[in-house]
VEXDREN-2710 file (C-alpha; in Angstrom, 1 decimal):
% VEXDREN-2710
k/r/px/py/pz
1/MET/0.0/0.0/0.0
2/ALA/1.3/3.4/-0.9
3/ALA/2.2/5.8/1.9
4/LYS/-0.4/8.4/2.8
5/LYS/0.6/11.7/1.1
6/ILE/1.6/14.5/3.4
7/ASP/3.1/17.9/2.7
8/LEU/6.9/17.7/2.5
9/PRO/9.5/20.4/1.8
10/PRO/10.3/20.9/-1.9
11/GLY/12.6/18.3/-3.3
12/VAL/12.0/15.8/-0.5
13/LEU/10.9/12.3/-1.7
14/GLN/7.9/10.7/-0.1
15/PRO/9.0/7.8/2.1
16/ARG/7.1/4.6/3.0
17/GLU/4.3/5.0/5.5
18/ALA/6.1/3.0/8.2
19/VAL/9.0/5.5/8.0
20/LEU/6.6/8.5/8.2
21/LYS/5.2/7.0/11.4
22/MET/8.5/6.3/13.1
23/ALA/10.1/8.6/15.7
24/ALA/13.8/9.4/14.9
25/TYR/16.3/7.7/17.2
26/ASN/19.1/10.1/18.1
27/PRO/21.3/8.9/21.0
28/PRO/23.3/11.6/22.7
29/THR/26.7/10.4/21.6
30/GLY/28.6/13.7/21.0
31/GLY/31.1/15.4/23.3
32/ARG/31.9/12.3/25.4
33/ALA/35.7/12.4/25.0
34/GLY/37.7/13.0/28.2
35/LYS/34.7/12.5/30.5
36/LEU/33.8/9.6/32.8
37/ARG/31.5/7.6/30.5
38/LEU/28.8/6.0/32.7
39/ASP/26.1/6.6/30.1
40/PHE/26.2/3.8/27.5
41/ASN/26.9/0.6/29.4
42/GLU/30.3/0.3/27.7
43/ASN/33.4/-1.2/29.2
44/THR/34.8/1.8/31.0
45/VAL/38.5/1.0/30.9
46/GLY/38.8/-0.3/27.3
47/ALA/39.5/-3.4/25.4
48/SER/42.2/-5.9/26.4
49/PRO/45.7/-4.7/25.6
50/GLN/46.1/-8.0/23.8
51/VAL/43.5/-6.8/21.3
52/ILE/45.5/-3.7/20.5
53/GLU/48.8/-5.6/20.2
54/TYR/47.2/-8.2/18.0
55/LEU/45.9/-5.5/15.6
56/ARG/49.3/-3.9/15.4
57/GLN/50.8/-7.2/14.5
58/HIS/48.2/-8.4/11.9
59/LEU/46.9/-5.2/10.2
60/THR/48.5/-4.8/6.8
61/GLU/48.0/-2.7/3.8
62/ALA/47.1/-5.8/1.7
63/GLY/44.7/-7.1/4.4
64/LEU/42.7/-3.9/4.3
65/SER/42.4/-3.9/0.6
66/ILE/40.4/-7.1/0.3
67/TYR/36.9/-8.2/1.3
68/PRO/36.8/-10.0/4.7
69/GLU/36.8/-13.8/5.0
70/TYR/35.1/-15.3/8.0
71/GLY/36.1/-19.0/8.0
72/ASP/38.9/-18.7/10.7
73/ILE/37.0/-16.5/13.1
74/LYS/33.8/-18.5/12.8
75/ARG/35.7/-21.6/13.8
76/GLN/37.4/-19.8/16.7
77/LEU/34.1/-18.4/17.9
78/ALA/32.2/-21.7/17.5
79/GLU/34.8/-23.3/19.9
80/PHE/34.6/-20.4/22.3
81/PHE/30.8/-20.4/22.5
82/SER/30.6/-24.3/22.3
83/VAL/28.4/-24.3/19.2
84/GLU/29.0/-25.4/15.6
85/PRO/30.2/-22.9/12.9
86/ASP/26.9/-23.4/11.1
87/ASP/24.9/-22.4/14.2
88/PHE/25.5/-18.6/14.0
89/ILE/26.1/-15.6/11.9
90/LEU/28.5/-12.7/12.5
91/THR/26.7/-9.3/12.6
92/ASN/27.5/-5.7/12.6
93/GLY/26.7/-5.3/16.3
94/THR/23.5/-6.6/17.8
95/ASP/21.6/-4.0/15.9
96/GLU/22.2/-5.8/12.6
97/ALA/21.2/-9.1/14.2
98/ILE/17.8/-7.6/15.1
99/GLN/17.4/-6.2/11.6
100/VAL/18.3/-9.5/10.0
101/LEU/15.9/-11.4/12.2
102/ILE/13.0/-9.0/11.4
103/ASN/13.8/-9.1/7.7
104/THR/13.8/-12.9/7.7
105/TYR/10.6/-13.5/9.7
106/VAL/8.4/-10.4/9.9
107/ASP/6.1/-9.1/7.1
108/ASP/4.1/-5.9/7.0
109/GLY/1.2/-6.2/9.5
110/ASP/2.7/-9.2/11.4
111/ASP/2.2/-9.5/15.2
112/VAL/5.4/-8.7/17.1
113/LEU/5.6/-8.7/20.9
114/LEU/8.0/-6.4/22.8
115/LEU/8.5/-5.5/26.4
116/ARG/8.3/-1.9/27.7
117/PRO/10.7/-0.3/28.4
118/SER/13.4/-2.1/26.5
119/TYR/16.2/-1.6/24.0
120/ALA/15.0/0.9/21.4
121/MET/16.2/-1.0/18.4
122/TYR/13.6/-3.7/18.8
123/ARG/10.8/-1.2/18.1
124/PHE/12.9/0.6/15.5
125/TYR/13.3/-2.3/13.2
126/ALA/9.8/-3.7/13.9
127/GLU/8.3/-0.4/13.0
128/LEU/10.4/-0.1/9.9
129/ALA/9.1/-3.5/8.8
130/GLY/5.5/-2.2/9.3
131/ALA/4.8/-4.8/12.0
132/ASN/1.8/-4.6/14.3
133/ILE/3.6/-4.1/17.6
134/ARG/2.2/-5.0/21.0
135/GLU/4.0/-4.2/24.2
136/VAL/3.9/-5.8/27.6
137/PRO/5.1/-3.5/30.4
138/TYR/7.5/-4.5/33.1
139/ARG/5.9/-4.7/36.5
140/ALA/5.6/-1.2/37.9
141/GLU/6.8/-1.6/41.5
142/LYS/10.2/-3.3/41.0
143/LEU/10.3/-3.4/37.2
144/ALA/10.3/-7.2/37.4
145/PHE/10.1/-9.3/34.3
146/PRO/6.4/-9.8/33.4
147/LEU/6.6/-13.5/32.6
148/ASP/2.9/-14.4/33.2
149/GLU/1.7/-11.3/31.3
150/LEU/4.0/-12.0/28.3
151/LEU/2.8/-15.6/28.2
152/ALA/-0.8/-14.4/28.2
153/ALA/-0.1/-12.0/25.3
154/ILE/1.3/-14.7/22.9
155/ARG/-1.1/-15.5/20.1
156/PRO/-0.9/-18.2/17.4
157/SER/-0.3/-15.4/14.9
158/THR/2.7/-13.9/16.8
159/ARG/5.7/-13.9/14.5
160/ALA/8.4/-12.5/16.7
161/ILE/9.1/-11.8/20.4
162/LEU/12.2/-9.7/21.2
163/ILE/13.6/-10.0/24.8
164/ALA/16.7/-8.5/26.4
165/ASN/17.8/-10.7/29.3
166/PRO/18.9/-8.9/31.5
167/ASN/16.9/-6.0/30.2
168/ASN/18.1/-2.5/29.3
169/PRO/17.3/-0.1/30.9
170/THR/15.7/-1.9/33.9
171/GLY/18.6/-4.3/34.7
172/THR/16.0/-7.0/35.6
173/GLY/15.5/-10.3/33.8
174/THR/14.1/-13.8/34.0
175/SER/15.5/-17.3/34.5
176/ARG/16.3/-19.8/31.8
177/ALA/13.2/-21.8/32.9
178/GLY/11.1/-18.7/32.3
179/LEU/12.5/-18.3/28.8
180/GLU/11.8/-22.0/28.1
181/ARG/8.1/-21.4/29.0
182/ILE/8.0/-18.5/26.4
183/LEU/9.7/-20.7/23.8
184/GLU/7.2/-23.5/24.3
185/LYS/4.2/-21.2/24.2
186/ALA/5.4/-19.3/21.1
187/SER/6.4/-22.3/19.1
188/GLY/5.5/-20.5/15.8
189/ALA/7.4/-17.3/16.6
190/ALA/11.0/-16.3/16.3
191/VAL/12.0/-15.6/19.9
192/LEU/15.1/-13.5/20.2
193/VAL/17.0/-13.5/23.5
194/ASP/19.5/-10.7/23.6
195/GLU/22.3/-11.6/26.0
196/ALA/24.3/-8.4/25.7
197/TYR/24.9/-8.5/29.5
198/TYR/25.3/-12.2/29.9
199/GLU/28.7/-12.0/31.5
200/PHE/27.2/-10.0/34.4
201/SER/24.1/-12.1/34.9
202/GLY/25.3/-15.7/34.1
203/VAL/21.9/-16.6/32.6
204/THR/22.1/-18.0/29.1
205/THR/19.9/-19.9/26.6
206/LEU/22.7/-20.9/24.3
207/PRO/22.6/-24.6/25.5
208/LEU/19.0/-24.7/24.3
209/LEU/19.6/-24.1/20.6
210/ASN/19.0/-27.8/19.7
211/ASP/15.9/-28.0/21.8
212/TYR/13.9/-25.1/20.5
213/PRO/14.0/-24.4/16.7
214/ASN/12.3/-21.0/17.4
215/LEU/15.2/-19.7/19.6
216/PHE/17.6/-17.0/18.5
217/VAL/20.3/-15.7/20.8
218/THR/22.5/-12.7/20.4
219/ARG/25.9/-11.8/22.0
220/THR/27.9/-8.7/21.5
221/PHE/31.5/-7.6/21.8
222/SER/30.4/-4.0/22.5
223/LYS/30.0/-4.4/26.3
224/VAL/32.3/-6.5/28.5
225/TYR/34.9/-6.9/25.7
226/GLY/35.3/-3.1/25.3
227/MET/34.9/-3.2/21.5
228/ALA/31.8/-1.0/20.9
229/ALA/33.6/0.9/18.1
230/MET/34.2/-2.3/16.2
231/ARG/30.5/-3.1/15.9
232/LEU/30.6/-6.9/16.2
233/GLY/28.0/-9.4/17.4
234/CYS/26.8/-12.9/16.8
235/MET/23.3/-14.4/16.4
236/PHE/22.9/-18.1/17.1
237/SER/20.1/-20.5/16.1
238/GLU/19.5/-23.9/14.7
239/SER/21.6/-24.3/11.5
240/GLY/18.5/-24.5/9.2
241/ASN/17.4/-21.1/10.6
242/VAL/20.9/-19.7/10.1
243/ASP/20.7/-20.6/6.4
244/PHE/17.7/-18.3/6.0
245/LEU/19.4/-15.6/8.1
246/HIS/22.3/-15.6/5.7
247/LYS/19.9/-15.0/2.8
248/ALA/18.6/-11.8/4.5
249/GLN/22.0/-10.4/5.4
250/SER/24.6/-8.5/3.4
251/PRO/27.6/-10.8/2.7
252/TYR/30.3/-8.4/4.0
253/SER/28.6/-6.4/6.8
254/VAL/31.3/-7.3/9.4
255/ASN/34.7/-5.7/8.8
256/MET/38.0/-7.6/8.9
257/VAL/39.4/-5.4/11.7
258/ALA/36.6/-6.4/14.0
259/THR/37.2/-10.1/13.3
260/LEU/40.9/-9.7/14.1
261/ALA/40.0/-8.0/17.4
262/ALA/37.6/-10.7/18.4
263/SER/40.2/-13.4/17.7
264/ALA/42.4/-11.7/20.3
265/ALA/39.6/-10.8/22.7
266/ILE/38.3/-14.3/23.3
267/LYS/41.8/-15.6/24.1
268/ASP/42.3/-13.1/27.0
269/HIS/40.1/-14.9/29.6
270/ALA/41.9/-13.4/32.5
271/TYR/41.2/-9.8/31.4
272/ILE/37.5/-10.5/31.0
273/GLU/37.2/-12.3/34.3
274/LYS/39.0/-9.5/36.1
275/TYR/36.8/-6.8/34.6
276/VAL/33.6/-8.7/35.4
277/THR/34.7/-9.2/39.0
278/GLU/35.5/-5.6/39.3
279/VAL/32.2/-4.5/37.9
280/LEU/30.2/-6.8/40.2
281/ALA/32.1/-5.3/43.2
282/ALA/31.5/-1.8/41.9
283/ARG/27.8/-2.5/41.5
284/GLU/27.5/-3.4/45.1
285/LEU/29.5/-0.3/46.1
286/LEU/27.1/1.8/44.0
287/CYS/24.0/0.3/45.6
288/VAL/25.3/0.9/49.1
289/GLY/26.2/4.4/48.2
290/LEU/22.8/5.2/46.8
291/GLU/21.2/3.7/50.0
292/LYS/23.3/6.0/52.1
293/LEU/22.0/9.0/50.1
294/GLY/18.4/7.8/50.5
295/ILE/18.1/7.2/46.8
296/ASP/15.8/4.4/45.6
297/TYR/17.1/2.1/42.9
298/TYR/16.2/-1.1/41.0
299/ASP/18.1/-4.4/41.5
300/SER/20.2/-5.1/38.5
301/LYS/21.8/-8.2/36.9
302/ALA/23.7/-6.1/34.4
303/ASN/26.6/-3.6/34.4
304/PHE/24.3/-0.6/35.1
305/VAL/21.8/0.5/37.7
306/LEU/18.6/2.5/37.2
307/PHE/17.8/4.9/40.1
308/GLU/15.0/7.4/40.9
309/ALA/15.8/11.1/40.8
310/GLY/12.2/12.3/40.4
311/PRO/11.8/15.8/38.8
312/ARG/15.6/16.3/39.2
313/ALA/16.5/13.6/36.7
314/ILE/17.4/15.9/33.8
315/PRO/19.0/18.7/35.9
316/LEU/21.0/16.0/37.7
317/ARG/22.2/14.5/34.4
318/ASP/23.2/18.0/33.1
319/GLU/25.0/19.1/36.3
320/LEU/27.0/15.8/36.4
321/ARG/27.9/16.3/32.8
322/ARG/29.3/19.8/33.7
323/ARG/31.4/18.0/36.3
324/GLY/32.7/15.6/33.7
325/VAL/30.5/12.6/34.6
326/LEU/28.1/11.2/32.0
327/ILE/24.9/9.3/33.0
328/ARG/21.8/8.5/30.9
329/ASP/18.4/10.1/31.4
330/ARG/15.6/7.5/31.1
331/SER/12.8/9.7/32.4
332/TYR/11.2/9.9/29.0
333/GLU/10.2/6.2/29.4
334/ILE/10.4/5.7/33.2
335/PRO/9.4/9.0/34.9
336/GLY/12.1/10.4/37.1
337/CYS/14.7/7.7/36.4
338/VAL/18.3/7.9/35.3
339/ARG/20.7/5.0/34.5
340/VAL/24.3/4.8/35.5
341/THR/26.8/2.4/34.0
342/ILE/29.0/0.4/36.4
343/GLY/32.7/0.8/35.9
344/THR/35.5/0.2/38.3
345/ARG/35.2/0.9/42.0
346/ASP/37.3/4.0/41.7
347/GLN/35.0/5.3/39.0
348/ILE/32.0/4.6/41.1
349/ARG/33.5/6.4/44.1
350/HIS/34.1/9.4/41.8
351/PHE/30.5/9.3/40.7
352/LEU/29.1/8.9/44.2
353/ALA/31.3/11.9/45.4
354/ALA/30.0/14.1/42.6
355/LEU/26.4/12.9/43.2
356/ALA/26.6/13.6/47.0
357/GLU/27.8/17.2/46.3
358/ILE/24.6/18.0/44.3
359/TRP/22.0/15.7/45.7
END
C-alpha cells in the first residue's frame, strides 16, 4: 500500500508510511571524550591490551584492501561459544542481528511482541518493517520481568518476540526456565533472547539451541569486551534457521578489523574475568552508596543500575555532565529515572562523590 501523502518540503521524496510514522532515534553520543563515561553501558576501561597488540601485528595494507573472509574467526568463535560454525552468523553489532531477524521472519502487519521499556532498536526495526507491535510493560513496582503477562499475550499469529535478558534499561531479567516457557508457548514465533549483558548475569539460553527451533540468541563484543567501536556481534540459532538468516544479510557487513580484534579478545580470559569481578564489586558499592544517600534504585543483573531522581532527573544529568561525569536520562520512558553504568570501584567512588555534592 502506498504511503499516505503528506506535505513535505520541496525536493523531499515521499518515504514509506512505516518510516513516516517512526520517531527518529538520536542517541546523545557527541562530546563524550575526556569524561567519565557512565552513560552507554560500555566497558569503562577499554579493550584488552592484547587486542591492540594483535591488531598492530596483523593489520597490513594488503589485508585492508580485500573483502573479509570469515572462516577462521567462525571456527574460533564456535569453539569459544561451544556451538557449531553453522549455528550462528556474524553481525555488525546486535543492531544488525535484530534487523536480519526482522527481515527474515516479519512481514508488514505481522504481530510482534515487545517488552516496555526495553532496547529501542527492537521497536525501531519492527516499526520499519511495518509490523503490528504490541508491548507488555515491566511490572511497575520493581520493574520485574512480566513472565505471566507475556505468556498471556502470545497469540498463534505472533511472528516474533524480542527480549533482552537482563533488560536494558531496567537491569532486571528472568530465568532460563522462564524463557523456556516462552519458547514453548510461542512455538510458531521467532524468539530473540538478547544476551548483551550475559557476563554479568550468568543466565544464558545458548545450550537450548538444539531443543527449540524458534530460539535466536545474540551476544555482543560491545560491552564487556570493550569493542563498541568495532560493531561486532553474533546471532545463534539452529543451523537451518541460520541458512535463512544468511539469505537476508549483506555478505560483508562485518569488517575484517573487528574479526581480528575478536580473535584476540576471546583468548584473554583473565582480562574479562578480572573486569567482570571488578564491575560486580563496583555495582555493590554503588547500591550501598545510593542507599546512604536515600536514593531508591532497582536491583540489576547487568553492568548498570537504574535509580530514581524524580523531577531532578534531567537537571541532575546535566549538572553531572558539567562536572565531567556522564549518566543517561531515562525519564522519557520511566518517569524520574536515570541510569548509571557500572565501571570500576574507583570510577563509582568518583560518581558517588559528585552525586553527593549536588543531591
